[in-house]
Legacy VTK file of the C-alpha trace (Angstrom):
# vtk DataFile Version 3.0
C-alpha trace
ASCII
DATASET POLYDATA
POINTS 178 float
-12.955 -38.252 -38.779
-15.080 -41.119 -37.581
-18.514 -40.878 -39.142
-21.820 -41.277 -37.320
-23.436 -44.640 -37.898
-26.946 -45.971 -37.731
-26.643 -49.669 -38.463
-26.789 -52.118 -35.582
-23.486 -53.522 -34.329
-22.736 -57.188 -34.882
-20.105 -58.571 -32.619
-19.003 -62.010 -31.565
-17.173 -62.153 -28.284
-14.872 -65.173 -27.940
-14.712 -64.627 -24.166
-17.484 -63.886 -21.710
-15.968 -60.887 -19.875
-16.218 -58.376 -22.699
-18.287 -55.372 -23.594
-18.177 -53.642 -26.959
-18.404 -50.069 -25.892
-15.723 -47.386 -25.658
-15.628 -45.873 -22.265
-14.303 -42.517 -23.494
-11.332 -42.543 -21.108
-13.032 -39.711 -19.202
-12.645 -41.223 -15.743
-9.175 -41.170 -14.248
-8.346 -44.864 -13.754
-6.832 -45.882 -10.426
-4.768 -49.022 -10.956
-4.013 -49.206 -7.227
-7.489 -50.645 -6.690
-6.565 -54.258 -7.356
-10.196 -55.396 -7.265
-10.964 -53.427 -10.422
-9.884 -55.093 -13.648
-7.557 -53.464 -16.129
-9.857 -52.115 -18.856
-8.524 -52.122 -22.405
-10.365 -51.162 -25.576
-9.180 -53.128 -28.615
-10.000 -51.892 -32.127
-9.183 -54.579 -34.667
-11.301 -55.625 -37.650
-9.801 -59.114 -37.933
-11.474 -61.461 -35.395
-8.458 -63.804 -35.331
-6.105 -60.923 -34.544
-8.513 -59.652 -31.855
-8.432 -63.077 -30.184
-4.616 -63.264 -30.431
-4.229 -59.796 -28.960
-6.556 -60.627 -26.122
-4.754 -63.876 -25.325
-1.390 -62.108 -25.349
-2.683 -59.485 -22.927
-4.271 -62.090 -20.650
-0.880 -63.761 -20.238
0.434 -60.592 -18.633
-2.709 -59.253 -16.941
-4.847 -61.766 -15.066
-7.482 -59.229 -14.003
-8.331 -57.962 -17.487
-11.536 -56.663 -19.017
-11.417 -56.071 -22.757
-13.881 -54.401 -25.037
-13.502 -55.578 -28.613
-14.420 -53.244 -31.445
-14.647 -54.991 -34.795
-16.800 -52.649 -36.852
-17.680 -49.017 -37.396
-21.056 -49.593 -35.764
-19.368 -51.040 -32.649
-17.186 -47.951 -32.409
-20.089 -45.557 -32.936
-22.040 -47.311 -30.182
-18.986 -47.310 -27.954
-18.456 -43.581 -28.343
-21.993 -42.987 -27.088
-21.587 -45.028 -23.881
-19.146 -42.975 -21.834
-17.295 -45.102 -19.244
-13.511 -45.103 -18.727
-10.752 -47.233 -20.214
-7.244 -47.576 -18.885
-5.815 -47.929 -22.406
-6.867 -48.028 -26.067
-5.168 -50.431 -28.465
-5.998 -49.813 -32.130
-5.014 -51.229 -35.465
-3.865 -48.573 -37.928
-5.762 -49.830 -40.934
-9.456 -50.394 -40.255
-12.085 -50.717 -43.015
-14.128 -47.784 -41.690
-11.355 -45.443 -40.516
-7.697 -45.460 -39.523
-5.800 -45.483 -36.272
-4.956 -41.787 -36.526
-8.658 -40.871 -36.489
-9.223 -43.203 -33.527
-6.232 -41.661 -31.735
-7.527 -38.118 -32.259
-11.020 -39.076 -31.109
-9.732 -40.689 -27.908
-7.245 -37.898 -27.160
-9.940 -35.249 -27.755
-12.015 -36.931 -25.048
-9.108 -37.485 -22.655
-5.532 -36.564 -23.489
-4.285 -38.735 -20.596
-5.684 -42.024 -21.918
-2.793 -44.069 -23.357
-3.229 -45.139 -26.982
-1.091 -47.781 -28.688
-1.316 -48.350 -32.436
-0.560 -51.625 -34.210
0.173 -51.871 -37.902
1.340 -54.354 -40.473
3.534 -51.733 -42.142
6.625 -49.998 -40.829
5.893 -46.566 -42.261
7.973 -43.980 -40.439
5.687 -41.234 -41.753
2.621 -42.779 -40.123
4.522 -43.362 -36.883
5.791 -39.762 -36.783
2.361 -38.296 -37.511
0.794 -40.497 -34.832
3.440 -39.619 -32.223
2.912 -35.912 -32.915
-0.836 -36.453 -32.383
-0.181 -37.958 -28.941
0.299 -41.667 -29.606
1.927 -43.419 -26.660
3.534 -46.247 -28.634
3.556 -48.054 -31.960
3.773 -51.831 -32.459
4.528 -53.439 -35.817
2.751 -56.730 -36.419
4.914 -59.425 -37.938
4.521 -60.275 -41.608
3.167 -63.736 -40.818
-0.608 -63.642 -40.407
-1.685 -64.202 -36.853
1.577 -63.196 -35.207
1.210 -60.546 -32.562
4.635 -59.674 -31.184
5.398 -60.567 -27.582
6.464 -56.956 -27.177
2.773 -55.984 -27.056
2.362 -56.854 -23.357
5.519 -54.954 -22.447
4.361 -51.966 -24.497
0.982 -51.980 -22.746
2.562 -52.248 -19.297
4.990 -49.400 -20.052
2.223 -47.129 -21.379
0.093 -47.791 -18.289
3.029 -47.058 -15.975
3.808 -43.793 -17.786
0.152 -42.734 -17.606
0.036 -43.455 -13.863
3.260 -41.497 -13.304
1.880 -38.592 -15.334
-1.349 -38.559 -13.276
0.592 -38.704 -9.997
2.830 -35.823 -11.089
-0.148 -33.713 -12.164
-1.948 -34.405 -8.856
1.185 -33.448 -6.931
1.517 -30.220 -8.906
-2.159 -29.431 -8.309
-1.727 -29.940 -4.541
1.399 -27.748 -4.589
-0.392 -24.921 -6.409
-3.593 -25.184 -4.340
LINES 1 179
178 0 1 2 3 4 5 6 7 8 9 10 11 12 13 14 15 16 17 18 19 20 21 22 23 24 25 26 27 28 29 30 31 32 33 34 35 36 37 38 39 40 41 42 43 44 45 46 47 48 49 50 51 52 53 54 55 56 57 58 59 60 61 62 63 64 65 66 67 68 69 70 71 72 73 74 75 76 77 78 79 80 81 82 83 84 85 86 87 88 89 90 91 92 93 94 95 96 97 98 99 100 101 102 103 104 105 106 107 108 109 110 111 112 113 114 115 116 117 118 119 120 121 122 123 124 125 126 127 128 129 130 131 132 133 134 135 136 137 138 139 140 141 142 143 144 145 146 147 148 149 150 151 152 153 154 155 156 157 158 159 160 161 162 163 164 165 166 167 168 169 170 171 172 173 174 175 176 177
């Protein structure tokens, strides 16, 4: 479980359009509103990897707002804020917790918020446990430092499309049963 923290967050944002705070995925995002940016929470302790991930996502999504979490204090602060994210992208191995704990925390707040986990290992056990806990997808980082696979953007797009389809189906079912 993610522990409560009291120390102040230190965060360096390489780009100006970022906030550090998790938006709990409590709002139902509407991607049809093209004026609103795609909001992605990125949990990665390595600042170089955070920048690479963000650049990779910006290639695919021009209207993108990212929130970068690089420490336990950032995450604790983010969990207190309470706005919505369209997707959460987390590293598996973080110094203060792991991706499974992040996944459970996000899914407890909103089971519909897509979560993608990245890892430097190809452990099938971790992947299976994460998928059972509601993980939307799993991306293996390459062995060379600083290499984020090009598949990341496709994985994000697919997860967002599935989430939108799931919301549309649920809304249709609710209208049918009303």
